[in-house]
N, C-alpha and C positions, 0 to 999 in steps of 0.2 A: 581590662578596665579602660585603658587608654583608647582601645578600639571603639568602645561604646561611646566615649567622649567625642571622639572624631566623627562617628556616625551621627550623634546628635548635633554636632556643629554643622555638619553638612545639611542635615534636615533643616536646621534653623535658617540657614542661608537660602535654602529653597523656598521656605515660607516667606522670608523677607523679600525675595524677588517676586513672588506671586502677589504679595501684598502691594509692592511698588507698582507692578503692571496694572493691577486693579485700580489703584488710585490714579495712575496716569491715563487709564481709559475713561475715568470720570471727568477729568479736567481737559479733555480734548477740545480744542477750538476748530470746529468743523469749517467755519467760515474762512479762517485763516489758511487751513489746509486746501480748501476750494480755490482761494485766491492764488496760492502758491502753485497749485496744479495748472490753473489758467495761464499764469505768467511762464511757467515752464513749457507749456504747450505752444504759446506764442514764440518763445525763445527757439524752440525746436523747428517750428514752421518757418521762421525767418532764416534760420541756418540752412534748412533744406532749399529754400528759395535761392539763397545766395549760392549754395553749391551747384544747383541746377543752372543758374546763369554762368557760373564760372565754367562749368562742364561744356555747356553749349558754345561758349566763346572759345574754349580749348579745341573742341572738335572742329569748329570753323577754321581756326588758325592752322590746325593740323592739315585740314583738307586744302587749304591755300597753299601751304608749304609744299605739300605733295605734288600739286599741280605745277608749282614753280620749278620743283626738281625735275619733273617729267618733261617740262619745256626746255629746261637747261640740258637734259640728256637727249633731246631731239625726239621725243615721242609725242609729237604734236597730235598725230592721228588719234592716239588713245585719249588724250585730253579732249579732243573734240568730240569723240563718241561718248565719253563719260558725260560731257555737258549737253549733248543732244538727248541722252536718256534722261537726264534730270529735267530738261525743258519739256520733254514729252509727258513725264508724270506731272509736272506742274500745270500743263495744259488741261489734263484730265481733271485735276483738282479745280482749276479755274472754270471749266465749263460746268462742273457739278455745282459750284458756288453760284454761278450766274443762273442756273436753272432753279436752284433753291431760292434765290432772291426774287426771280420772276414769279415763281408760284406763290411766295409769300405776299408779294405786292399785289397779285391778282386776287388773292383771298381777302386781303384788306380792302381792295377796291369794290369787291362784291358786297361788302358789308355797308358801303355808303350808298345812298339813294341814287338812282340812275341819272337824275337831272343834274347832280353835283360831281359825278365821276370825272367828267372831262376837266373840271377845275383842279382836281387833286392828283391826276395821273402822273404828273411830272415831278411830284414831291419825292423826298427820300423816304425810306421805309420807317425810320424812327418817327419822323413828323407825321407820316400817314397813320402810323399806329396810335400816336397821341391824339390825332383828330378822330379816329374811330373810337377810341376810349371815351373821349369827351361826348361824342354823339350818343353813345350807349348810356353814359351816365345821365344825360339829360332825358333820354327816352325812358329810362327806368324810373326817374323821379316823377314823370307825368303819368305814368302807368303803374300804380302801386300794386305791389305783390300781395297776394293773400297771406294772412297771418295764420301759421299752423296752430290748431287747437280752438280756433274761433269759428263757429258755424255761421252759415248764412241764415238770413231770416227765413223762416218757413211759413208758407202760406198753406192754410188748410182748405180743403174743398168746401166744407160746410162749417157753419158755426158749431161749437161744442154742444150746444143744447139740442140741435137737430140730429146729431149723429146717434147711430144705434150702438148698442153695447159692443158688438163685434167691430165696428168701425173704430170706436174708442180704443179697443184693445190693439187693433192693428196700427193705429196712428199714435199710440201713447207717448212714445219717445219724441215725435214731432210736437205733440200738444205741450209736453213739459218744456221742451226747448223754446217754444214760442213764448210761453209765459214767464220763463226764467230770464229771457233776454229782453223783455219789456221794461224792466225796472225803470 
């Protein structure tokens, strides 16, 4: 008998928990949860950026300490070789960046009319890009783009009264379009 009472008590507790979870699901404030998730994401991003900055500074400090130790030990040739290798890799990156900038500048200058290219060829890329954007925005406003879904005015070869039955059937879409757009 006592086992039955305990079993019923356990069952009642389970029912209460399911009722509480159902009621809590009904009263969930999704906006608050969303804002909480955003703030958590911002906090994690800031923490990761701080960690990355500290990591990079520690790596740089370790590298300089290692070079100083090697200099103190009299291993100047190894330090010089390491620095030469680093300079060589940086030169490759520098040349690649210069080529990229030159091609970007060339493509921007090609978008400008030929008579004005000489004026703008000594400008920096961001300034040149803004000039090209301004030029295209002015150009697009003077040349309107067609609106999708709107048809052009259709001219028929003959007036409707002079068309044969076959011509009327062949051009029926154009005929309807012409008279519906006249309004």
